[in-house]
C-alpha positions in Angstrom: -48.5 -6.5 -19.2 -49.1 -10.1 -18.8 -48.4 -11.8 -15.4 -45.5 -14.0 -14.6 -43.8 -13.9 -18.0 -41.4 -10.7 -17.4 -38.3 -11.0 -15.2 -38.2 -9.0 -11.8 -36.9 -5.6 -12.6 -35.3 -4.1 -9.3 -32.6 -1.9 -7.9 -28.9 -3.3 -8.2 -25.6 -2.1 -7.4 -22.8 -2.7 -9.8 -19.1 -2.5 -8.6 -16.4 -1.9 -11.3 -13.3 -4.0 -9.8 -10.9 -2.3 -11.8 -11.6 1.1 -10.7 -13.4 0.6 -7.5 -16.4 2.5 -8.9 -20.1 1.5 -7.7 -23.2 2.9 -9.2 -26.8 1.9 -8.5 -29.2 1.2 -11.1 -32.4 -0.8 -12.0 -31.8 -4.3 -13.7 -33.0 -7.9 -13.9 -29.7 -9.1 -12.8 -29.3 -10.5 -9.3 -26.9 -12.0 -7.1 -26.3 -13.5 -3.7 -24.1 -10.8 -2.5 -25.4 -7.6 -1.0 -23.9 -4.3 -0.1 -25.2 -1.4 1.9 -25.7 1.6 0.0 -25.6 5.5 0.8 -29.2 5.6 1.5 -29.0 2.9 4.1 -30.7 0.0 2.0 -28.9 -3.3 0.9 -29.1 -4.2 -2.6 -27.7 -6.8 -4.6 -24.1 -6.5 -5.9 -22.9 -7.4 -9.2 -19.3 -7.2 -10.0 -18.1 -6.1 -13.3 -14.6 -5.8 -14.8 -15.1 -2.8 -17.0 -17.6 0.2 -16.9 -17.5 3.6 -18.0 -15.3 4.5 -15.1 -12.3 2.3 -16.4 -13.0 1.9 -20.4 -10.5 3.6 -22.5 -13.3 5.0 -24.5 -14.7 7.2 -21.6 -11.5 8.0 -19.8 -9.2 8.5 -22.6 -6.4 6.6 -20.9 -5.4 3.4 -22.5 -5.0 0.4 -19.8 -3.4 -3.0 -20.5 -5.0 -5.5 -18.4 -2.9 -8.8 -18.5 -4.2 -11.5 -16.0 -2.9 -14.6 -17.6 0.3 -13.4 -19.5 -1.2 -13.5 -22.8 1.0 -10.5 -23.8 4.1 -12.2 -23.0 3.0 -15.2 -24.6 2.4 -13.4 -28.0 5.6 -11.3 -27.8 7.7 -14.5 -27.6 5.8 -16.0 -30.2 6.0 -13.4 -33.0 9.0 -11.5 -31.6 11.7 -10.8 -34.5 
């Protein structure tokens, strides 16, 4: 590989804020936030809203996440 053309590939902890699930993997993403992992090391923490722990395809459960009242606005507009 050529030097200095590839991004830094390192260990990162992803935190699914919906289900409070965390997993350690390798990624090119980085963050100013860090978290102490089970092995005692500190890794960058990247927060995500959805992962396999909360996605309906993987869980088999349908969740409606309405953060800004979009469902209510839709129902008022198109209600019969």
